[in-house]
TORVEX-797553 format. One record per residue (C-alpha): residue in three letters; x negated, z negated, y negated. Coordinates in pm, whole numbers. Each point is the difference from the previous one (the first is absolute). Last residue first. Layout:
kese->Ala; xx->X; zz->Z; yy->Y .
...
This chain:
kese->Arg; xx->2851; zz->1731; yy->2091 .
kese->Ala; xx->195; zz->162; yy->-280 .
kese->Pro; xx->179; zz->309; yy->105 .
kese->Glu; xx->-108; zz->334; yy->-145 .
kese->Glu; xx->282; zz->169; yy->-194 .
kese->Ala; xx->-134; zz->-61; yy->-349 .
kese->Asn; xx->-361; zz->87; yy->88 .
kese->Glu; xx->10; zz->375; yy->-85 .
kese->Ala; xx->219; zz->-75; yy->-298 .
kese->Thr; xx->-261; zz->-236; yy->-140 .
kese->Leu; xx->-278; zz->260; yy->6 .
kese->Glu; xx->227; zz->279; yy->-136 .
kese->Ala; xx->137; zz->-195; yy->-293 .
kese->Phe; xx->-343; zz->-142; yy->-84 .
kese->Ala; xx->-154; zz->352; yy->-3 .
kese->Glu; xx->277; zz->128; yy->-219 .
kese->Ser; xx->-58; zz->-277; yy->-253 .
kese->Leu; xx->-380; zz->40; yy->27 .
kese->Gly; xx->23; zz->361; yy->-116 .
kese->Ala; xx->66; zz->310; yy->214 .
kese->Arg; xx->-258; zz->278; yy->4 .
kese->Arg; xx->73; zz->283; yy->-229 .
kese->Val; xx->211; zz->312; yy->-38 .
kese->Glu; xx->86; zz->141; yy->-343 .
kese->Leu; xx->249; zz->266; yy->-97 .
kese->Glu; xx->70; zz->25; yy->-371 .
kese->Ser; xx->245; zz->288; yy->62 .
kese->Leu; xx->268; zz->123; yy->245 .
kese->Thr; xx->188; zz->300; yy->-141 .
kese->Pro; xx->15; zz->178; yy->342 .
kese->Asp; xx->179; zz->-304; yy->140 .
kese->Ala; xx->98; zz->-10; yy->370 .
kese->Ala; xx->-305; zz->174; yy->139 .
kese->Leu; xx->-249; zz->-193; yy->-218 .
kese->Leu; xx->164; zz->-333; yy->83 .
kese->Arg; xx->4; zz->80; yy->375 .
kese->Arg; xx->-368; zz->93; yy->-4 .
kese->Thr; xx->-92; zz->-326; yy->-181 .
kese->Val; xx->208; zz->-202; yy->244 .
kese->Ala; xx->-178; zz->159; yy->300 .
kese->Glu; xx->-341; zz->-56; yy->-158 .
kese->Ala; xx->72; zz->-359; yy->-101 .
kese->Glu; xx->113; zz->-112; yy->345 .
kese->Ala; xx->-48; zz->-379; yy->-24 .
kese->Thr; xx->226; zz->-7; yy->-301 .
kese->Thr; xx->65; zz->-172; yy->-333 .
kese->Ile; xx->171; zz->216; yy->-259 .
kese->Ala; xx->-5; zz->-39; yy->-385 .
kese->Thr; xx->234; zz->227; yy->-197 .
kese->Thr; xx->-113; zz->33; yy->-361 .
kese->Glu; xx->246; zz->43; yy->-288 .
kese->Gly; xx->8; zz->-373; yy->-72 .
kese->Glu; xx->-111; zz->-163; yy->323 .
kese->Leu; xx->247; zz->120; yy->263 .
kese->Thr; xx->-54; zz->-157; yy->340 .
kese->Ala; xx->-62; zz->118; yy->354 .
kese->Ala; xx->-79; zz->-197; yy->312 .
kese->Ser; xx->-112; zz->56; yy->358 .
kese->Val; xx->51; zz->383; yy->-12 .
kese->Glu; xx->-63; zz->202; yy->316 .
kese->Pro; xx->362; zz->-23; yy->106 .
kese->Trp; xx->136; zz->156; yy->-326 .
kese->Ala; xx->286; zz->-204; yy->-122 .
kese->Gln; xx->-185; zz->-150; yy->-298 .
kese->Ile; xx->-75; zz->355; yy->-114 .
kese->Glu; xx->373; zz->82; yy->-9 .
kese->Ala; xx->85; zz->-320; yy->-181 .
kese->Leu; xx->-262; zz->82; yy->-264 .
kese->Ala; xx->162; zz->332; yy->-77 .
kese->Ile; xx->-239; zz->297; yy->-1 .
kese->Ser; xx->-68; zz->120; yy->-355 .
kese->Thr; xx->-362; zz->-113; yy->30 .
kese->Val; xx->-278; zz->-159; yy->-203 .
kese->Cys; xx->-265; zz->-118; yy->239 .
kese->Glu; xx->-176; zz->-310; yy->148 .
kese->Ile; xx->-95; zz->-26; yy->361 .
kese->Arg; xx->-135; zz->-333; yy->140 .
kese->Lys; xx->-179; zz->-22; yy->333 .
kese->Arg; xx->64; zz->-214; yy->304 .
kese->Ser; xx->-243; zz->-16; yy->292 .
kese->Val; xx->-121; zz->-356; yy->-50 .
kese->Leu; xx->-339; zz->-153; yy->50 .
kese->Ala; xx->-155; zz->188; yy->-298 .
kese->Arg; xx->212; zz->-202; yy->-246 .
kese->Met; xx->-126; zz->-318; yy->147 .
kese->Glu; xx->-358; zz->116; yy->-20 .
kese->Ser; xx->42; zz->90; yy->-369 .
kese->Val; xx->157; zz->-338; yy->-79 .
kese->Thr; xx->-289; zz->-166; yy->177 .
kese->Gly; xx->46; zz->-130; yy->352 .
kese->Ala; xx->235; zz->-186; yy->228 .
kese->Ala; xx->288; zz->95; yy->233 .
kese->Val; xx->259; zz->-160; yy->227 .
kese->Gln; xx->-89; zz->-367; yy->-52 .
kese->Arg; xx->262; zz->-198; yy->197 .
kese->Gly; xx->284; zz->-240; yy->-84 .
kese->Lys; xx->273; zz->267; yy->35 .
kese->Ala; xx->-169; zz->238; yy->-241 .
kese->Met; xx->-313; zz->-47; yy->-210 .
kese->Val; xx->-202; zz->243; yy->-207 .
kese->Val; xx->-344; zz->-105; yy->-119 .
kese->Val; xx->-142; zz->165; yy->-308 .
kese->Arg; xx->-358; zz->-4; yy->-139 .
kese->Ser; xx->-146; zz->48; yy->-348 .
kese->Ala; xx->344; zz->-66; yy->-142 .
kese->Leu; xx->98; zz->32; yy->-365 .
kese->Ala; xx->195; zz->322; yy->-83 .
kese->Gln; xx->125; zz->81; yy->352 .
kese->Ala; xx->95; zz->-361; yy->63 .
kese->Glu; xx->201; zz->-13; yy->-320 .
kese->Glu; xx->155; zz->342; yy->63 .
kese->Ile; xx->136; zz->-141; yy->328 .
kese->Tyr; xx->187; zz->-277; yy->-186 .
kese->His; xx->113; zz->-228; yy->281 .
kese->Thr; xx->-307; zz->-216; yy->-50 .
kese->Thr; xx->-231; zz->-228; yy->185 .
kese->Leu; xx->-344; zz->-32; yy->-165 .
kese->Val; xx->-303; zz->-167; yy->148 .
kese->Ile; xx->-271; zz->-12; yy->-267 .
kese->Ser; xx->-381; zz->-38; yy->19 .
kese->Thr; xx->-178; zz->-141; yy->-304 .
kese->Gly; xx->-329; zz->157; yy->-97 .
kese->Thr; xx->22; zz->36; yy->-376 .
kese->Ala; xx->129; zz->351; yy->38 .
kese->Val; xx->283; zz->-121; yy->211 .
kese->Val; xx->116; zz->-219; yy->-289 .
kese->Lys; xx->-20; zz->284; yy->-250 .
kese->Arg; xx->205; zz->230; yy->225 .
kese->Leu; xx->256; zz->-273; yy->44 .
kese->Thr; xx->15; zz->-51; yy->-375 .
kese->Ala; xx->76; zz->371; yy->-56 .
kese->Trp; xx->279; zz->-15; yy->264 .
kese->Met; xx->142; zz->-311; yy->-168 .
kese->Thr; xx->16; zz->178; yy->-339 .
kese->Glu; xx->165; zz->301; yy->164 .
kese->Arg; xx->266; zz->-230; yy->151 .
kese->Ala; xx->63; zz->-169; yy->-331 .
kese->Asn; xx->47; zz->335; yy->-169 .
kese->Ile; xx->228; zz->133; yy->270 .
kese->Asp; xx->228; zz->-310; yy->9 .
kese->Leu; xx->-70; zz->-276; yy->244 .
kese->Gly; xx->258; zz->-128; yy->250 .
kese->Thr; xx->-210; zz->59; yy->307 .
kese->Thr; xx->-363; zz->48; yy->-116 .
kese->Pro; xx->-162; zz->-261; yy->227 .
kese->Glu; xx->157; zz->96; yy->332 .
kese->Asp; xx->-216; zz->-255; yy->184 .
kese->Leu; xx->-341; zz->-31; yy->-169 .
kese->Phe; xx->-281; zz->-174; yy->192 .
kese->Leu; xx->-329; zz->-22; yy->-188 .
kese->Leu; xx->-337; zz->-61; yy->165 .
kese->Arg; xx->-313; zz->-103; yy->-177 .
kese->Pro; xx->205; zz->-207; yy->-241 .
kese->Arg; xx->-91; zz->-41; yy->-371 .
kese->Gly; xx->223; zz->-306; yy->-16 .
kese->Cys; xx->237; zz->149; yy->-264 .
kese->Ile; xx->92; zz->305; yy->205 .
kese->Ala; xx->306; zz->-123; yy->191 .
kese->Leu; xx->118; zz->-219; yy->-293 .
kese->Ala; xx->-1; zz->304; yy->-233 .
kese->Phe; xx->199; zz->193; yy->258 .
kese->Gln; xx->259; zz->-277; yy->5 .
kese->Ala; xx->30; zz->25; yy->-378 .
kese->Gln; xx->61; zz->379; yy->27 .
kese->Arg; xx->262; zz->-55; yy->272 .
kese->Lys; xx->171; zz->-258; yy->-225 .
kese->Gln; xx->3; zz->260; yy->-279 .
kese->Gly; xx->184; zz->244; yy->230 .
kese->Gly; xx->269; zz->-253; yy->87 .
kese->Ser; xx->40; zz->-103; yy->-361 .
kese->Leu; xx->-181; zz->-304; yy->-136 .
kese->Lys; xx->165; zz->-308; yy->-153 .
kese->Ile; xx->-50; zz->-216; yy->311 .
kese->Tyr; xx->-371; zz->63; yy->-13 .
kese->Pro; xx->-27; zz->-164; yy->-336 .
kese->Arg; xx->-142; zz->239; yy->-270 .
kese->Glu; xx->-340; zz->-42; yy->-152 .
kese->Ala; xx->-176; zz->265; yy->216 .
kese->Ile; xx->291; zz->248; yy->-26 .
kese->Lys; xx->-141; zz->252; yy->-250 .
kese->Glu; xx->-359; zz->-38; yy->125 .
kese->Val; xx->99; zz->75; yy->362 .
kese->Gly; xx->-214; zz->311; yy->58 .
kese->Ala; xx->-151; zz->-126; yy->323 .
kese->Leu; xx->-354; zz->57; yy->-125 .
kese->Ala; xx->74; zz->-149; yy->-338 .
kese->Ile; xx->164; zz->-320; yy->137 .
kese->Thr; xx->-275; zz->-36; yy->265 .
kese->Glu; xx->-272; zz->38; yy->-264 .
kese->Ala; xx->165; zz->-258; yy->-231 .
kese->Ile; xx->16; zz->-245; yy->299 .
kese->Pro; xx->-368; zz->36; yy->79 .
kese->Arg; xx->-30; zz->145; yy->347 .
kese->Pro; xx->-19; zz->-249; yy->286 .
kese->Asp; xx->-316; zz->-112; yy->175 .
kese->Pro; xx->74; zz->-285; yy->250 .
kese->Tyr; xx->381; zz->73; yy->13 .
kese->Tyr; xx->289; zz->-256; yy->2 .
kese->Ala; xx->-26; zz->-60; yy->-373 .
kese->Ser; xx->81; zz->369; yy->-75 .
kese->Thr; xx->354; zz->-70; yy->128 .
kese->Met; xx->69; zz->-270; yy->-260 .
kese->Ala; xx->-160; zz->199; yy->-282 .
kese->Ile; xx->204; zz->311; yy->95 .
kese->Leu; xx->321; zz->-202; yy->17 .
kese->Glu; xx->-78; zz->-147; yy->-344 .
kese->Arg; xx->-51; zz->339; yy->-153 .
kese->Val; xx->329; zz->120; yy->151 .
kese->Lys; xx->180; zz->-297; yy->-151 .
kese->Leu; xx->119; zz->-281; yy->227 .
kese->Ala; xx->370; zz->-91; yy->15 .
kese->Asp; xx->81; zz->212; yy->305 .
kese->Pro; xx->-257; zz->-146; yy->236 .
kese->Leu; xx->-65; zz->291; yy->245 .
kese->Ala; xx->180; zz->118; yy->315 .
kese->Val; xx->-104; zz->347; yy->130 .
kese->Glu; xx->161; zz->233; yy->252 .
kese->Gln; xx->-150; zz->351; yy->-17 .
kese->Met; xx->-356; zz->-120; yy->49 .
kese->Met; xx->-298; zz->10; yy->-242 .
kese->Val; xx->-312; zz->-150; yy->143 .
kese->Gly; xx->-363; zz->-51; yy->-99 .
kese->Val; xx->-251; zz->-89; yy->268 .
kese->Gly; xx->-354; zz->-146; yy->1 .
kese->Arg; xx->130; zz->-351; yy->-28 .
kese->Arg; xx->178; zz->49; yy->335 .
kese->Ala; xx->-328; zz->54; yy->178 .
kese->Ala; xx->-151; zz->-327; yy->-134 .
kese->Leu; xx->319; zz->-186; yy->99 .
kese->Asp; xx->2; zz->124; yy->361 .
kese->His; xx->358; zz->65; yy->100 .
kese->Pro; xx->-54; zz->377; yy->36 .
kese->Ser; xx->-259; zz->-94; yy->267 .
kese->Arg; xx->-336; zz->145; yy->-67 .
kese->Gly; xx->-182; zz->334; yy->-18 .
kese->Phe; xx->95; zz->55; yy->-359 .
kese->Leu; xx->362; zz->-43; yy->109 .
kese->Arg; xx->57; zz->36; yy->374 .
kese->Ala; xx->326; zz->41; yy->195 .
kese->Glu; xx->13; zz->-6; yy->378 .
kese->Gly; xx->224; zz->126; yy->282 .
kese->Ala; xx->311; zz->-157; yy->143 .
kese->Asp; xx->312; zz->-169; yy->-133 .
kese->Pro; xx->-151; zz->29; yy->-354 .
kese->Glu; xx->38; zz->-284; yy->-244 .
kese->Gln; xx->149; zz->45; yy->-340 .
kese->Leu; xx->-118; zz->-78; yy->-353 .
kese->Gly; xx->-362; zz->30; yy->117 .
kese->Leu; xx->-79; zz->270; yy->-249 .
kese->Met; xx->-61; zz->269; yy->265 .
kese->Ile; xx->319; zz->-123; yy->176 .
kese->Gly; xx->211; zz->48; yy->-317 .
kese->Ile; xx->-149; zz->337; yy->-65 .
kese->Ala; xx->94; zz->125; yy->354 .
kese->Thr; xx->350; zz->-151; yy->-39 .
kese->Ser; xx->42; zz->183; yy->-335 .
kese->Lys; xx->-92; zz->336; yy->158 .
kese->Gly; xx->194; zz->-41; yy->324 .
kese->Ala; xx->176; zz->343; yy->17 .
kese->Gly; xx->337; zz->-162; yy->-83 .
kese->Asn; xx->55; zz->211; yy->-312 .
kese->Pro; xx->-198; zz->323; yy->33 .
kese->Gly; xx->-380; zz->-3; yy->-5 .
kese->Leu; xx->-297; zz->14; yy->-233 .
kese->Val; xx->-306; zz->-221; yy->-31 .
kese->Ala; xx->-220; zz->118; yy->-289 .
kese->Leu; xx->-362; zz->-115; yy->25 .
kese->Leu; xx->-189; zz->-3; yy->-324 .
kese->Glu; xx->-357; zz->-20; yy->107 .
kese->Gly; xx->-320; zz->-176; yy->-107 .
kese->Pro; xx->-66; zz->-194; yy->321 .
kese->Arg; xx->217; zz->96; yy->299 .
kese->Val; xx->341; zz->-138; yy->94 .
kese->Glu; xx->77; zz->18; yy->374 .
kese->Leu; xx->309; zz->49; yy->219 .
kese->Asp; xx->68; zz->-10; yy->369 .
kese->Leu; xx->364; zz->-66; yy->87 .
kese->Gly; xx->98; zz->-88; yy->362 .
kese->Asp; xx->377; zz->39; yy->-69 .
kese->Leu; xx->93; zz->-167; yy->-321 .
kese->Ala; xx->356; zz->-80; yy->-109 .
kese->Val; xx->163; zz->9; yy->346 .
kese->Thr; xx->358; zz->-118; yy->-49 .
kese->Glu; xx->166; zz->-191; yy->282 .
kese->Gly; xx->-74; zz->-334; yy->-162 .
kese->Phe; xx->-260; zz->64; yy->-265 .
kese->Arg; xx->-299; zz->148; yy->185 .
kese->Lys; xx->-359; zz->30; yy->-104 .
kese->Arg; xx->-291; zz->176; yy->170 .
kese->Val; xx->-343; zz->39; yy->-142 .
kese->Gly; xx->-254; zz->207; yy->191 .
kese->Asn; xx->-279; zz->-76; yy->-246 .
kese->Leu; xx->94; zz->-52; yy->-363 .
kese->Arg; xx->-285; zz->16; yy->-255 .
kese->Ala; xx->-102; zz->-107; yy->-351 .
kese->Leu; xx->-323; zz->60; yy->-192 .
kese->Ala; xx->-130; zz->248; yy->256 .
kese->Gly; xx->-375; zz->29; yy->44 .
kese->Gln; xx->-236; zz->-284; yy->-91 .
kese->Val; xx->120; zz->-330; yy->-129 .
kese->Glu; xx->-104; zz->-253; yy->-259 .
kese->Val; xx->255; zz->-263; yy->-90 .
kese->Gln; xx->2; zz->-123; yy->-356 .
kese->Gly; xx->19; zz->-379; yy->-30 .
kese->Gly; xx->-179; zz->-18; yy->-334 .
kese->Asp; xx->-340; zz->84; yy->156 .
kese->Ala; xx->2; zz->229; yy->302 .
kese->Met; xx->127; zz->-83; yy->349 .
């Protein structure tokens, strides 16, 4: 252990090995292996019920696995020195309502061996306008901003953020994205669970996709997109959207302004069909699917597999 209670560890900062967790008849985690590496922003994606929050809870020592092992900085998640290296922002949070945001930051900072100066935390989190307001007087989005300030105030080596931008407007979300990039640049690793696919695509250095309590894919955003067969076709066409949606080769089709966007695993066949049906077709573009389409395909492939 280093001075100030900091835990030194080589390799993964946090890890789950073969973790299983059941709640009654529901299998939440089914032999999950998951690791968080130094210097990365790891986005954990999955549909509701995939086991994301349960996995984070076990990594943090908030829940116990039925089988398998959780390690935090190479130690038990219950080890005090390990816990002091972590910042956390969960979806369900209870804080003293009467305290001002600045007071909450000061109180939370006292738990850490080397916290940021309070003024630095306030500026980094972008909460200057609400720093002197009691927590009870904040809107839902402002409370999320205050919770984020508490998560980063201790200068953590590992930051867990569970759906951090839910309830934030676009400006507040973009401010938080900019802060996350700054925090990663200082050497902090981040585990981010989010249902905003564009958030993972914009921020993550690595993505893990979960379904039915298992990891079904992992890699960079580019690697995840390369795993799937779907492509995206964009064009301006006079063909009715409903007609395109009915084509058997089409997975999804939407109208975005004047542009028709089509997702398909058979891009060549759909392109030929478009050209044959509409001689006036224009603005045709075919490209590899984005992370959103990759996520949809990866989770759909596992939706029918029974949990073990």
